[in-house]
TIVO-2410 file (N, C-alpha, C; in nm, 3 decimals):
# residues 180
REC num residu      c1      c2      c3 atome chaine
REC   1      M  -2.066  -8.618   4.432     N      A
REC   1      M  -2.103  -8.539   4.316    CA      A
REC   1      M  -2.116  -8.392   4.352     C      A
REC   2      T  -2.176  -8.362   4.468     N      A
REC   2      T  -2.193  -8.224   4.510    CA      A
REC   2      T  -2.058  -8.156   4.524     C      A
REC   3      S  -1.957  -8.226   4.578     N      A
REC   3      S  -1.826  -8.164   4.595    CA      A
REC   3      S  -1.761  -8.135   4.460     C      A
REC   4      I  -1.785  -8.219   4.359     N      A
REC   4      I  -1.730  -8.194   4.226    CA      A
REC   4      I  -1.794  -8.070   4.166     C      A
REC   5      V  -1.928  -8.058   4.178     N      A
REC   5      V  -1.999  -7.942   4.126    CA      A
REC   5      V  -1.955  -7.817   4.201     C      A
REC   6      S  -1.941  -7.825   4.333     N      A
REC   6      S  -1.897  -7.710   4.412    CA      A
REC   6      S  -1.756  -7.668   4.373     C      A
REC   7      A  -1.670  -7.764   4.351     N      A
REC   7      A  -1.533  -7.732   4.309    CA      A
REC   7      A  -1.534  -7.665   4.173     C      A
REC   8      A  -1.615  -7.713   4.081     N      A
REC   8      A  -1.625  -7.653   3.948    CA      A
REC   8      A  -1.678  -7.510   3.959     C      A
REC   9      F  -1.775  -7.489   4.048     N      A
REC   9      F  -1.832  -7.356   4.069    CA      A
REC   9      F  -1.724  -7.263   4.125     C      A
REC  10      A  -1.646  -7.309   4.220     N      A
REC  10      A  -1.540  -7.230   4.280    CA      A
REC  10      A  -1.437  -7.191   4.175     C      A
REC  11      V  -1.400  -7.285   4.089     N      A
REC  11      V  -1.303  -7.255   3.982    CA      A
REC  11      V  -1.362  -7.152   3.887     C      A
REC  12      A  -1.489  -7.169   3.848     N      A
REC  12      A  -1.554  -7.075   3.756    CA      A
REC  12      A  -1.560  -6.935   3.817     C      A
REC  13      L  -1.591  -6.925   3.945     N      A
REC  13      L  -1.601  -6.794   4.010    CA      A
REC  13      L  -1.465  -6.729   4.026     C      A
REC  14      A  -1.362  -6.810   4.052     N      A
REC  14      A  -1.228  -6.755   4.068    CA      A
REC  14      A  -1.182  -6.689   3.939     C      A
REC  15      A  -1.230  -6.736   3.825     N      A
REC  15      A  -1.192  -6.681   3.696    CA      A
REC  15      A  -1.261  -6.548   3.668     C      A
REC  16      G  -1.360  -6.512   3.745     N      A
REC  16      G  -1.433  -6.388   3.725    CA      A
REC  16      G  -1.583  -6.413   3.723     C      A
REC  17      P  -1.660  -6.309   3.691     N      A
REC  17      P  -1.806  -6.324   3.689    CA      A
REC  17      P  -1.851  -6.429   3.586     C      A
REC  18      T  -1.958  -6.499   3.620     N      A
REC  18      T  -2.018  -6.596   3.529    CA      A
REC  18      T  -2.146  -6.535   3.475     C      A
REC  19      L  -2.155  -6.524   3.342     N      A
REC  19      L  -2.273  -6.466   3.279    CA      A
REC  19      L  -2.365  -6.577   3.232     C      A
REC  20      L  -2.491  -6.573   3.274     N      A
REC  20      L  -2.590  -6.673   3.237    CA      A
REC  20      L  -2.703  -6.602   3.162     C      A
REC  21      Q  -2.738  -6.650   3.044     N      A
REC  21      Q  -2.846  -6.590   2.965    CA      A
REC  21      Q  -2.978  -6.658   2.999     C      A
REC  22      L  -3.085  -6.580   3.001     N      A
REC  22      L  -3.219  -6.634   3.020    CA      A
REC  22      L  -3.253  -6.719   2.897     C      A
REC  23      Q  -3.302  -6.840   2.920     N      A
REC  23      Q  -3.337  -6.931   2.811    CA      A
REC  23      Q  -3.483  -6.909   2.774     C      A
REC  24      T  -3.506  -6.869   2.650     N      A
REC  24      T  -3.642  -6.838   2.607    CA      A
REC  24      T  -3.688  -6.924   2.490     C      A
REC  25      A  -3.599  -6.999   2.427     N      A
REC  25      A  -3.640  -7.086   2.316    CA      A
REC  25      A  -3.735  -7.191   2.370     C      A
REC  26      N  -3.830  -7.230   2.289     N      A
REC  26      N  -3.927  -7.334   2.326    CA      A
REC  26      N  -4.003  -7.301   2.455     C      A
REC  27      K  -4.021  -7.172   2.480     N      A
REC  27      K  -4.098  -7.127   2.597    CA      A
REC  27      K  -4.045  -7.185   2.728     C      A
REC  28      E  -3.911  -7.190   2.740     N      A
REC  28      E  -3.850  -7.247   2.860    CA      A
REC  28      E  -3.871  -7.162   2.985     C      A
REC  29      S  -3.887  -7.032   2.968     N      A
REC  29      S  -3.904  -6.942   3.081    CA      A
REC  29      S  -4.040  -6.873   3.072     C      A
REC  30      T  -4.102  -6.853   3.189     N      A
REC  30      T  -4.237  -6.799   3.195    CA      A
REC  30      T  -4.251  -6.702   3.311     C      A
REC  31      V  -4.326  -6.595   3.288     N      A
REC  31      V  -4.368  -6.505   3.395    CA      A
REC  31      V  -4.520  -6.488   3.380     C      A
REC  32      S  -4.590  -6.489   3.492     N      A
REC  32      S  -4.735  -6.470   3.489    CA      A
REC  32      S  -4.780  -6.380   3.603     C      A
REC  33      Y  -4.895  -6.318   3.583     N      A
REC  33      Y  -4.957  -6.242   3.692    CA      A
REC  33      Y  -5.099  -6.296   3.707     C      A
REC  34      T  -5.151  -6.289   3.829     N      A
REC  34      T  -5.288  -6.330   3.855    CA      A
REC  34      T  -5.362  -6.214   3.918     C      A
REC  35      G  -5.480  -6.187   3.864     N      A
REC  35      G  -5.569  -6.085   3.919    CA      A
REC  35      G  -5.695  -6.151   3.970     C      A
REC  36      V  -5.754  -6.089   4.072     N      A
REC  36      V  -5.874  -6.146   4.133    CA      A
REC  36      V  -5.986  -6.041   4.128     C      A
REC  37      H  -6.099  -6.086   4.077     N      A
REC  37      H  -6.221  -6.004   4.075    CA      A
REC  37      H  -6.326  -6.079   4.156     C      A
REC  38      K  -6.422  -6.008   4.204     N      A
REC  38      K  -6.528  -6.069   4.283    CA      A
REC  38      K  -6.591  -6.189   4.212     C      A
REC  39      F  -6.598  -6.185   4.078     N      A
REC  39      F  -6.665  -6.290   4.001    CA      A
REC  39      F  -6.572  -6.395   3.941     C      A
REC  40      H  -6.441  -6.366   3.935     N      A
REC  40      H  -6.349  -6.464   3.875    CA      A
REC  40      H  -6.204  -6.427   3.903     C      A
REC  41      T  -6.117  -6.523   3.878     N      A
REC  41      T  -5.973  -6.504   3.887    CA      A
REC  41      T  -5.916  -6.526   3.747     C      A
REC  42      F  -5.816  -6.447   3.709     N      A
REC  42      F  -5.757  -6.461   3.577    CA      A
REC  42      F  -5.605  -6.453   3.586     C      A
REC  43      T  -5.539  -6.514   3.488     N      A
REC  43      T  -5.394  -6.516   3.484    CA      A
REC  43      T  -5.346  -6.479   3.345     C      A
REC  44      G  -5.252  -6.386   3.339     N      A
REC  44      G  -5.187  -6.347   3.215    CA      A
REC  44      G  -5.047  -6.405   3.214     C      A
REC  45      V  -5.008  -6.463   3.101     N      A
REC  45      V  -4.880  -6.535   3.090    CA      A
REC  45      V  -4.798  -6.478   2.975     C      A
REC  46      T  -4.667  -6.471   2.994     N      A
REC  46      T  -4.578  -6.437   2.883    CA      A
REC  46      T  -4.455  -6.527   2.883     C      A
REC  47      H  -4.410  -6.556   2.762     N      A
REC  47      H  -4.282  -6.626   2.740    CA      A
REC  47      H  -4.187  -6.531   2.666     C      A
REC  48      D  -4.235  -6.411   2.635     N      A
REC  48      D  -4.158  -6.312   2.559    CA      A
REC  48      D  -4.071  -6.234   2.657     C      A
REC  49      L  -3.960  -6.295   2.695     N      A
REC  49      L  -3.873  -6.240   2.799    CA      A
REC  49      L  -3.732  -6.222   2.747     C      A
REC  50      T  -3.663  -6.125   2.802     N      A
REC  50      T  -3.519  -6.112   2.782    CA      A
REC  50      T  -3.458  -6.097   2.920     C      A
REC  51      G  -3.336  -6.139   2.934     N      A
REC  51      G  -3.272  -6.123   3.064    CA      A
REC  51      G  -3.142  -6.199   3.075     C      A
REC  52      A  -3.077  -6.176   3.187     N      A
REC  52      A  -2.949  -6.240   3.214    CA      A
REC  52      A  -2.926  -6.239   3.364     C      A
REC  53      A  -2.835  -6.324   3.406     N      A
REC  53      A  -2.790  -6.326   3.545    CA      A
REC  53      A  -2.637  -6.328   3.542     C      A
REC  54      R  -2.578  -6.259   3.636     N      A
REC  54      R  -2.432  -6.258   3.648    CA      A
REC  54      R  -2.400  -6.298   3.791     C      A
REC  55      I  -2.318  -6.401   3.805     N      A
REC  55      I  -2.276  -6.446   3.938    CA      A
REC  55      I  -2.133  -6.398   3.960     C      A
REC  56      L  -2.115  -6.316   4.062     N      A
REC  56      L  -1.985  -6.258   4.093    CA      A
REC  56      L  -1.902  -6.354   4.177     C      A
REC  57      P  -1.771  -6.334   4.182     N      A
REC  57      P  -1.686  -6.424   4.260    CA      A
REC  57      P  -1.725  -6.438   4.406     C      A
REC  58      D  -1.789  -6.336   4.466     N      A
REC  58      D  -1.829  -6.346   4.607    CA      A
REC  58      D  -1.963  -6.417   4.626     C      A
REC  59      G  -2.024  -6.469   4.516     N      A
REC  59      G  -2.150  -6.540   4.525    CA      A
REC  59      G  -2.273  -6.452   4.507     C      A
REC  60      T  -2.252  -6.322   4.487     N      A
REC  60      T  -2.364  -6.233   4.463    CA      A
REC  60      T  -2.417  -6.256   4.322     C      A
REC  61      A  -2.548  -6.273   4.310     N      A
REC  61      A  -2.611  -6.288   4.179    CA      A
REC  61      A  -2.684  -6.159   4.146     C      A
REC  62      Q  -2.659  -6.109   4.026     N      A
REC  62      Q  -2.728  -5.992   3.973    CA      A
REC  62      Q  -2.817  -6.042   3.860     C      A
REC  63      I  -2.946  -6.012   3.868     N      A
REC  63      I  -3.042  -6.065   3.771    CA      A
REC  63      I  -3.123  -5.950   3.714     C      A
REC  64      Q  -3.148  -5.955   3.583     N      A
REC  64      Q  -3.235  -5.857   3.520    CA      A
REC  64      Q  -3.323  -5.928   3.419     C      A
REC  65      I  -3.455  -5.902   3.427     N      A
REC  65      I  -3.554  -5.962   3.338    CA      A
REC  65      I  -3.642  -5.849   3.284     C      A
REC  66      R  -3.681  -5.860   3.157     N      A
REC  66      R  -3.769  -5.761   3.096    CA      A
REC  66      R  -3.872  -5.834   3.011     C      A
REC  67      A  -3.996  -5.782   3.010     N      A
REC  67      A  -4.102  -5.838   2.926    CA      A
REC  67      A  -4.188  -5.724   2.872     C      A
REC  68      P  -4.228  -5.732   2.745     N      A
REC  68      P  -4.322  -5.634   2.693    CA      A
REC  68      P  -4.459  -5.653   2.761     C      A
REC  69      V  -4.517  -5.546   2.808     N      A
REC  69      V  -4.648  -5.553   2.874    CA      A
REC  69      V  -4.751  -5.613   2.778     C      A
REC  70      A  -4.741  -5.580   2.651     N      A
REC  70      A  -4.838  -5.629   2.552    CA      A
REC  70      A  -4.829  -5.779   2.527     C      A
REC  71      S  -4.725  -5.844   2.576     N      A
REC  71      S  -4.707  -5.987   2.549    CA      A
REC  71      S  -4.783  -6.078   2.646     C      A
REC  72      F  -4.839  -6.023   2.754     N      A
REC  72      F  -4.912  -6.106   2.850    CA      A
REC  72      F  -5.046  -6.147   2.791     C      A
REC  73      D  -5.077  -6.276   2.799     N      A
REC  73      D  -5.198  -6.332   2.739    CA      A
REC  73      D  -5.278  -6.405   2.846     C      A
REC  74      S  -5.403  -6.361   2.867     N      A
REC  74      S  -5.489  -6.425   2.967    CA      A
REC  74      S  -5.589  -6.521   2.902     C      A
REC  75      G  -5.582  -6.532   2.769     N      A
REC  75      G  -5.678  -6.617   2.700    CA      A
REC  75      G  -5.809  -6.545   2.666     C      A
REC  76      N  -5.815  -6.415   2.701     N      A
REC  76      N  -5.933  -6.335   2.672    CA      A
REC  76      N  -5.886  -6.203   2.613     C      A
REC  77      G  -5.899  -6.189   2.480     N      A
REC  77      G  -5.848  -6.071   2.410    CA      A
REC  77      G  -5.905  -5.940   2.461     C      A
REC  78      N  -6.032  -5.939   2.497     N      A
REC  78      N  -6.095  -5.818   2.549    CA      A
REC  78      N  -6.032  -5.777   2.682     C      A
REC  79      R  -6.014  -5.875   2.770     N      A
REC  79      R  -5.953  -5.846   2.901    CA      A
REC  79      R  -5.809  -5.798   2.881     C      A
REC  80      D  -5.735  -5.865   2.790     N      A
REC  80      D  -5.596  -5.826   2.766    CA      A
REC  80      D  -5.587  -5.683   2.713     C      A
REC  81      A  -5.675  -5.648   2.620     N      A
REC  81      A  -5.677  -5.512   2.566    CA      A
REC  81      A  -5.705  -5.410   2.677     C      A
REC  82      H  -5.797  -5.444   2.767     N      A
REC  82      H  -5.830  -5.353   2.878    CA      A
REC  82      H  -5.712  -5.341   2.975     C      A
REC  83      M  -5.643  -5.452   3.002     N      A
REC  83      M  -5.526  -5.447   3.091    CA      A
REC  83      M  -5.416  -5.361   3.029     C      A
REC  84      K  -5.393  -5.375   2.897     N      A
REC  84      K  -5.291  -5.295   2.829    CA      A
REC  84      K  -5.326  -5.147   2.838     C      A
REC  85      E  -5.455  -5.116   2.822     N      A
REC  85      E  -5.500  -4.978   2.834    CA      A
REC  85      E  -5.479  -4.927   2.976     C      A
REC  86      T  -5.512  -5.009   3.074     N      A
REC  86      T  -5.503  -4.971   3.215    CA      A
REC  86      T  -5.359  -4.945   3.257     C      A
REC  87      V  -5.265  -5.026   3.210     N      A
REC  87      V  -5.125  -5.007   3.249    CA      A
REC  87      V  -5.051  -4.915   3.151     C      A
REC  88      E  -5.127  -4.858   3.058     N      A
REC  88      E  -5.072  -4.764   2.959    CA      A
REC  88      E  -4.952  -4.824   2.886     C      A
REC  89      A  -4.976  -4.940   2.822     N      A
REC  89      A  -4.869  -5.015   2.756    CA      A
REC  89      A  -4.799  -4.934   2.646     C      A
REC  90      E  -4.870  -4.844   2.581     N      A
REC  90      E  -4.805  -4.762   2.478    CA      A
REC  90      E  -4.706  -4.664   2.539     C      A
REC  91      K  -4.738  -4.611   2.655     N      A
REC  91      K  -4.649  -4.516   2.722    CA      A
REC  91      K  -4.540  -4.587   2.801     C      A
REC  92      Y  -4.574  -4.700   2.862     N      A
REC  92      Y  -4.480  -4.779   2.943    CA      A
REC  92      Y  -4.479  -4.922   2.887     C      A
REC  93      P  -4.405  -4.947   2.780     N      A
REC  93      P  -4.418  -5.075   2.708    CA      A
REC  93      P  -4.361  -5.198   2.778     C      A
REC  94      D  -4.273  -5.178   2.875     N      A
REC  94      D  -4.209  -5.294   2.938    CA      A
REC  94      D  -4.230  -5.297   3.088     C      A
REC  95      V  -4.225  -5.418   3.142     N      A
REC  95      V  -4.213  -5.438   3.286    CA      A
REC  95      V  -4.074  -5.497   3.304     C      A
REC  96      S  -4.000  -5.447   3.403     N      A
REC  96      S  -3.865  -5.498   3.426    CA      A
REC  96      S  -3.844  -5.527   3.574     C      A
REC  97      V  -3.757  -5.623   3.598     N      A
REC  97      V  -3.723  -5.663   3.734    CA      A
REC  97      V  -3.572  -5.675   3.743     C      A
REC  98      R  -3.514  -5.612   3.844     N      A
REC  98      R  -3.370  -5.622   3.870    CA      A
REC  98      R  -3.354  -5.671   4.013     C      A
REC  99      C  -3.270  -5.772   4.032     N      A
REC  99      C  -3.255  -5.834   4.164    CA      A
REC  99      C  -3.109  -5.856   4.201     C      A
REC 100      L  -3.087  -5.862   4.331     N      A
REC 100      L  -2.959  -5.904   4.388    CA      A
REC 100      L  -2.989  -6.015   4.487     C      A
REC 101      A  -2.907  -6.121   4.483     N      A
REC 101      A  -2.923  -6.231   4.579    CA      A
REC 101      A  -2.785  -6.285   4.612     C      A
REC 102      K  -2.771  -6.337   4.731     N      A
REC 102      K  -2.646  -6.399   4.774    CA      A
REC 102      K  -2.664  -6.549   4.765     C      A
REC 103      L  -2.577  -6.616   4.687     N      A
REC 103      L  -2.587  -6.760   4.667    CA      A
REC 103      L  -2.484  -6.833   4.751     C      A
REC 104      A  -2.521  -6.954   4.792     N      A
REC 104      A  -2.433  -7.039   4.872    CA      A
REC 104      A  -2.373  -7.149   4.784     C      A
REC 105      G  -2.329  -7.113   4.664     N      A
REC 105      G  -2.270  -7.212   4.574    CA      A
REC 105      G  -2.374  -7.268   4.478     C      A
REC 106      P  -2.330  -7.355   4.389     N      A
REC 106      P  -2.417  -7.407   4.283    CA      A
REC 106      P  -2.493  -7.533   4.325     C      A
REC 107      T  -2.566  -7.523   4.435     N      A
REC 107      T  -2.645  -7.636   4.481    CA      A
REC 107      T  -2.789  -7.590   4.495     C      A
REC 108      S  -2.880  -7.684   4.494     N      A
REC 108      S  -3.020  -7.648   4.513    CA      A
REC 108      S  -3.033  -7.575   4.646     C      A
REC 109      Q  -3.104  -7.463   4.643     N      A
REC 109      Q  -3.115  -7.382   4.764    CA      A
REC 109      Q  -3.232  -7.286   4.753     C      A
REC 110      K  -3.271  -7.234   4.867     N      A
REC 110      K  -3.369  -7.127   4.872    CA      A
REC 110      K  -3.289  -7.000   4.898     C      A
REC 111      A  -3.317  -6.898   4.819     N      A
REC 111      A  -3.246  -6.771   4.834    CA      A
REC 111      A  -3.348  -6.660   4.847     C      A
REC 112      A  -3.305  -6.550   4.905     N      A
REC 112      A  -3.388  -6.430   4.913    CA      A
REC 112      A  -3.329  -6.327   4.819     C      A
REC 113      A  -3.408  -6.279   4.727     N      A
REC 113      A  -3.362  -6.179   4.632    CA      A
REC 113      A  -3.425  -6.044   4.665     C      A
REC 114      D  -3.342  -5.942   4.669     N      A
REC 114      D  -3.391  -5.806   4.685    CA      A
REC 114      D  -3.410  -5.749   4.545     C      A
REC 115      C  -3.535  -5.721   4.510     N      A
REC 115      C  -3.568  -5.684   4.373    CA      A
REC 115      C  -3.630  -5.546   4.364     C      A
REC 116      E  -3.615  -5.488   4.246     N      A
REC 116      E  -3.682  -5.364   4.211    CA      A
REC 116      E  -3.766  -5.393   4.088     C      A
REC 117      V  -3.897  -5.379   4.102     N      A
REC 117      V  -3.991  -5.404   3.992    CA      A
REC 117      V  -4.032  -5.268   3.936     C      A
REC 118      N  -4.020  -5.252   3.804     N      A
REC 118      N  -4.061  -5.129   3.739    CA      A
REC 118      N  -4.178  -5.160   3.647     C      A
REC 119      L  -4.293  -5.102   3.678     N      A
REC 119      L  -4.415  -5.120   3.601    CA      A
REC 119      L  -4.490  -4.987   3.599     C      A
REC 120      H  -4.540  -4.948   3.485     N      A
REC 120      H  -4.621  -4.827   3.472    CA      A
REC 120      H  -4.540  -4.704   3.512     C      A
REC 121      G  -4.407  -4.710   3.489     N      A
REC 121      G  -4.321  -4.597   3.522    CA      A
REC 121      G  -4.292  -4.581   3.670     C      A
REC 122      V  -4.331  -4.678   3.750     N      A
REC 122      V  -4.313  -4.673   3.895    CA      A
REC 122      V  -4.225  -4.790   3.938     C      A
REC 123      S  -4.128  -4.763   4.025     N      A
REC 123      S  -4.043  -4.870   4.079    CA      A
REC 123      S  -4.082  -4.901   4.222     C      A
REC 124      E  -4.094  -5.029   4.251     N      A
REC 124      E  -4.125  -5.076   4.386    CA      A
REC 124      E  -4.021  -5.179   4.427     C      A
REC 125      K  -3.977  -5.173   4.551     N      A
REC 125      K  -3.883  -5.273   4.603    CA      A
REC 125      K  -3.963  -5.390   4.662     C      A
REC 126      V  -3.916  -5.512   4.631     N      A
REC 126      V  -3.985  -5.633   4.674    CA      A
REC 126      V  -3.881  -5.736   4.716     C      A
REC 127      S  -3.904  -5.803   4.828     N      A
REC 127      S  -3.820  -5.916   4.867    CA      A
REC 127      S  -3.885  -6.042   4.811     C      A
REC 128      V  -3.807  -6.119   4.736     N      A
REC 128      V  -3.862  -6.233   4.663    CA      A
REC 128      V  -3.793  -6.363   4.706     C      A
REC 129      P  -3.867  -6.459   4.760     N      A
REC 129      P  -3.808  -6.591   4.787    CA      A
REC 129      P  -3.797  -6.668   4.655     C      A
REC 130      V  -3.680  -6.730   4.634     N      A
REC 130      V  -3.653  -6.801   4.508    CA      A
REC 130      V  -3.601  -6.940   4.539     C      A
REC 131      D  -3.658  -7.040   4.472     N      A
REC 131      D  -3.605  -7.176   4.478    CA      A
REC 131      D  -3.513  -7.195   4.359     C      A
REC 132      L  -3.387  -7.227   4.385     N      A
REC 132      L  -3.288  -7.244   4.280    CA      A
REC 132      L  -3.245  -7.389   4.269     C      A
REC 133      T  -3.235  -7.438   4.147     N      A
REC 133      T  -3.183  -7.572   4.120    CA      A
REC 133      T  -3.072  -7.558   4.017     C      A
REC 134      F  -2.951  -7.594   4.056     N      A
REC 134      F  -2.838  -7.593   3.963    CA      A
REC 134      F  -2.825  -7.731   3.901     C      A
REC 135      D  -2.834  -7.740   3.768     N      A
REC 135      D  -2.808  -7.866   3.698    CA      A
REC 135      D  -2.657  -7.887   3.686     C      A
REC 136      N  -2.585  -7.776   3.675     N      A
REC 136      N  -2.438  -7.774   3.675    CA      A
REC 136      N  -2.400  -7.630   3.711     C      A
REC 137      P  -2.270  -7.599   3.720     N      A
REC 137      P  -2.233  -7.463   3.764    CA      A
REC 137      P  -2.282  -7.349   3.676     C      A
REC 138      T  -2.320  -7.376   3.551     N      A
REC 138      T  -2.365  -7.268   3.464    CA      A
REC 138      T  -2.507  -7.287   3.410     C      A
REC 139      T  -2.584  -7.371   3.475     N      A
REC 139      T  -2.724  -7.390   3.437    CA      A
REC 139      T  -2.809  -7.389   3.564     C      A
REC 140      V  -2.902  -7.294   3.571     N      A
REC 140      V  -2.983  -7.282   3.692    CA      A
REC 140      V  -3.130  -7.261   3.655     C      A
REC 141      H  -3.217  -7.318   3.736     N      A
REC 141      H  -3.362  -7.306   3.722    CA      A
REC 141      H  -3.411  -7.229   3.845     C      A
REC 142      A  -3.478  -7.117   3.824     N      A
REC 142      A  -3.526  -7.032   3.933    CA      A
REC 142      A  -3.678  -7.026   3.931     C      A
REC 143      V  -3.741  -7.056   4.044     N      A
REC 143      V  -3.887  -7.056   4.055    CA      A
REC 143      V  -3.926  -6.978   4.179     C      A
REC 144      G  -4.032  -6.897   4.167     N      A
REC 144      G  -4.079  -6.824   4.284    CA      A
REC 144      G  -4.202  -6.740   4.252     C      A
REC 145      S  -4.245  -6.665   4.352     N      A
REC 145      S  -4.359  -6.576   4.334    CA      A
REC 145      S  -4.352  -6.465   4.437     C      A
REC 146      F  -4.425  -6.358   4.407     N      A
REC 146      F  -4.434  -6.246   4.501    CA      A
REC 146      F  -4.563  -6.170   4.474     C      A
REC 147      A  -4.607  -6.096   4.572     N      A
REC 147      A  -4.731  -6.018   4.562    CA      A
REC 147      A  -4.698  -5.875   4.517     C      A
REC 148      V  -4.790  -5.816   4.443     N      A
REC 148      V  -4.778  -5.676   4.404    CA      A
REC 148      V  -4.909  -5.605   4.437     C      A
REC 149      S  -4.898  -5.475   4.451     N      A
REC 149      S  -5.016  -5.389   4.471    CA      A
REC 149      S  -5.032  -5.306   4.345     C      A
REC 150      W  -5.145  -5.321   4.277     N      A
REC 150      W  -5.169  -5.240   4.157    CA      A
REC 150      W  -5.172  -5.092   4.194     C      A
REC 151      D  -5.231  -5.060   4.309     N      A
REC 151      D  -5.235  -4.921   4.355    CA      A
REC 151      D  -5.093  -4.869   4.378     C      A
REC 152      G  -5.004  -4.955   4.429     N      A
REC 152      G  -4.865  -4.915   4.453    CA      A
REC 152      G  -4.793  -4.872   4.326     C      A
REC 153      F  -4.836  -4.925   4.212     N      A
REC 153      F  -4.778  -4.886   4.083    CA      A
REC 153      F  -4.860  -4.777   4.015     C      A
REC 154      H  -4.952  -4.717   4.089     N      A
REC 154      H  -5.037  -4.607   4.040    CA      A
REC 154      H  -5.119  -4.650   3.918     C      A
REC 155      I  -5.168  -4.774   3.924     N      A
REC 155      I  -5.250  -4.828   3.817    CA      A
REC 155      I  -5.395  -4.825   3.862     C      A
REC 156      E  -5.479  -4.762   3.781     N      A
REC 156      E  -5.622  -4.763   3.809    CA      A
REC 156      E  -5.672  -4.903   3.777     C      A
REC 157      R  -5.716  -4.973   3.879     N      A
REC 157      R  -5.755  -5.113   3.861    CA      A
REC 157      R  -5.874  -5.128   3.767     C      A
REC 158      P  -5.863  -5.225   3.674     N      A
REC 158      P  -5.974  -5.250   3.581    CA      A
REC 158      P  -6.101  -5.289   3.657     C      A
REC 159      K  -6.216  -5.258   3.597     N      A
REC 159      K  -6.345  -5.288   3.659    CA      A
REC 159      K  -6.428  -5.376   3.568     C      A
REC 160      L  -6.508  -5.459   3.631     N      A
REC 160      L  -6.610  -5.537   3.561    CA      A
REC 160      L  -6.740  -5.513   3.636     C      A
REC 161      L  -6.840  -5.467   3.567     N      A
REC 161      L  -6.968  -5.432   3.630    CA      A
REC 161      L  -6.948  -5.332   3.744     C      A
REC 162      F  -6.859  -5.234   3.721     N      A
REC 162      F  -6.829  -5.126   3.814    CA      A
REC 162      F  -6.754  -5.170   3.938     C      A
REC 163      V  -6.710  -5.297   3.944     N      A
REC 163      V  -6.636  -5.348   4.058    CA      A
REC 163      V  -6.490  -5.369   4.015     C      A
REC 164      P  -6.394  -5.301   4.081     N      A
REC 164      P  -6.253  -5.316   4.042    CA      A
REC 164      P  -6.196  -5.451   4.087     C      A
REC 165      I  -6.088  -5.492   4.019     N      A
REC 165      I  -6.017  -5.612   4.064    CA      A
REC 165      I  -5.953  -5.581   4.199     C      A
REC 166      D  -5.918  -5.685   4.274     N      A
REC 166      D  -5.851  -5.666   4.402    CA      A
REC 166      D  -5.718  -5.594   4.381     C      A
REC 167      D  -5.677  -5.518   4.481     N      A
REC 167      D  -5.550  -5.446   4.472    CA      A
REC 167      D  -5.431  -5.541   4.466     C      A
REC 168      K  -5.440  -5.652   4.535     N      A
REC 168      K  -5.328  -5.747   4.540    CA      A
REC 168      K  -5.329  -5.838   4.418     C      A
REC 169      G  -5.214  -5.846   4.354     N      A
REC 169      G  -5.195  -5.941   4.245    CA      A
REC 169      G  -5.075  -6.028   4.276     C      A
REC 170      D  -5.069  -6.144   4.217     N      A
REC 170      D  -4.955  -6.234   4.238    CA      A
REC 170      D  -4.877  -6.247   4.108     C      A
REC 171      V  -4.745  -6.244   4.120     N      A
REC 171      V  -4.656  -6.264   4.006    CA      A
REC 171      V  -4.579  -6.393   4.032     C      A
REC 172      K  -4.579  -6.481   3.932     N      A
REC 172      K  -4.505  -6.608   3.942    CA      A
REC 172      K  -4.403  -6.612   3.830     C      A
REC 173      F  -4.290  -6.675   3.856     N      A
REC 173      F  -4.189  -6.690   3.753    CA      A
REC 173      F  -4.129  -6.830   3.758     C      A
REC 174      D  -4.093  -6.876   3.640     N      A
REC 174      D  -4.027  -7.004   3.620    CA      A
REC 174      D  -3.922  -6.978   3.513     C      A
REC 175      L  -3.799  -6.954   3.556     N      A
REC 175      L  -3.694  -6.905   3.468    CA      A
REC 175      L  -3.579  -7.005   3.460     C      A
REC 176      R  -3.524  -7.018   3.341     N      A
REC 176      R  -3.406  -7.102   3.320    CA      A
REC 176      R  -3.294  -7.018   3.262     C      A
REC 177      F  -3.178  -7.028   3.326     N      A
REC 177      F  -3.060  -6.955   3.282    CA      A
REC 177      F  -2.951  -7.057   3.247     C      A
REC 178      A  -2.871  -7.023   3.146     N      A
REC 178      A  -2.759  -7.111   3.110    CA      A
REC 178      A  -2.643  -7.025   3.062     C      A
REC 179      G  -2.524  -7.074   3.087     N      A
REC 179      G  -2.404  -7.004   3.046    CA      A
REC 179      G  -2.331  -7.081   2.938     C      A
REC 180      P  -2.216  -7.029   2.906     N      A
REC 180      P  -2.136  -7.092   2.799    CA      A
REC 180      P  -2.082  -7.228   2.839     C      A
***
């Protein structure tokens, strides 16, 4: 079965780039961030994503994802409003990620993606480990996580009782892409 899928992938790539759209219906794709405070840990989640991946004939994958900052929901409206204020969501309404990765064909694999994260008007380069599962040559599930520094994005960290959240935050993603 793997050789049939690999052959189909090779044929698809020989024809040119393969465009895969991020699947967002029914909340199929998710991005979240986790912040840590001395008194608690919190997670903001969004399903309001746009994006695509393009796989080139040489196996290079180009990925771009975008989410409105205001769409992240931690389950606490007050905290969410403060986070939007802190990251200046009105001035910088989106967070975006652009990545390049080299794929070894349409089989389940671990890949390293070189990404550029843009948040709060600041771009940071991040190496992101990604677990990929191909259901077929044009359907892929990507899961992974990476750490960010709020200070690195020039974000004044929110405070509770005069104590700021930790500088390190974690971003997790669970993305599904599909092609024609």
